N, C-alpha and C positions, 0 to 999 in steps of 0.2 A: 415076082417081086422079091422072094427070098434070095434068089441068086444075086440080084442087084444089091441087096443089103450085105450079103456075104462078100461081094467084091469090095464094098466100102469098108467092111471090118478088116479085110486083108490089106487094104491100102493103109489104114491106120496102123495095123500090126507091123507092116513092113517098115514104116517110118519109125515106129517104136524100137524095132530090132536094130535099125541103123543108128538111132540115137544112143542106144545102149552099147553098141559096138564102138561108137565114138568116145564113150567114157573110158574105154580100155586101150584106145590107140591115141597116138599123138598126131595123127594125120588130119589136116584141115579139110581134105577132100571128103572124108567120111562125115564130118559135121555138115558140110555143104550138101552132101547127098541126102542126109536126114532132113535138112531144111527143104530141099526140093521135093522129096517124097511126101513130106507133110503138107506142103502147099498143094501138091497134086491131089492128095487125099481130100483136103478141104474143098478144092475146086470140084472134085468128083461129087462130093456130097451136096455142093451147091446145085450142080446140074441135076442130081438125082432128086433133090427136094422140089425143084421147079417142075421136073417131069411128073413126080407124084402129085404135085398140086394141080397140074393140068389134067391128069387122068383121074382125079378125084380119089386116088388111093391113099392120099395123105389125110387120114381120118383122125378122129379124137381117140384118146387113150394114152397109155403109158409109152408106147413105142415111139410115136412122133416126138414126144417131149424128150425122150432119152437121146435120140439122134440129133434133135435140134440143139440140145444142151452140149453135146460133143462138138457139133459144128460151130456153135457160138464160142465155146472155149477155144477152139482152134483159130477162129477169126480174131478174137481178142489177142491171142498170143502172136499171131502174124502182124497185127497192127502195132503191138508193143515192140516187136522185133525190128520193125522199121525205124522206130525212134531210139530204142536202146539195144545194145548188143547183148542179148540174153539167151544165147544158144544153149547154155547149160540147162535152162528151164524147159527146153524142148522135149527132153526125155520124160519129164513128169507130165507135161501137157499131152504129149502123144500117148502115153500110157493111160491117162484118164480118158482121153477120147476113144481109145481102143476099148477100154472097159465099158464105157457108156454105150457105145455102139454094139458091143457084144451082148450086153444086157437087153438092148432093144431087139436084137436078133432072136434072143432066147425068150423074150416075153410074148405073151399071147397077143396076136394081131388085133383082137377085139373088133 
């Protein structure tokens, strides 16, 4: 399970790095790449949470709350992005999601 969580953290981390690179470049393709990577990261966490729920590895404790918070934050951002063009906020949301999922990985599985 630790490997699956690490893949999720790396997915959020790659989108964070791409969003941060987009802040220093004027290329629209970098922003779109950040959006795509972030959507893929949220989709990965959606599939991972369903898998962990089915296999009963999704237990009580701090860890599920942290990654669920990161996932929910990402979902709200994606929903708002469909309505409003707020790509600049993506770097903050991706960084917070990366931080929350990293804390989940580092916390005790309980």
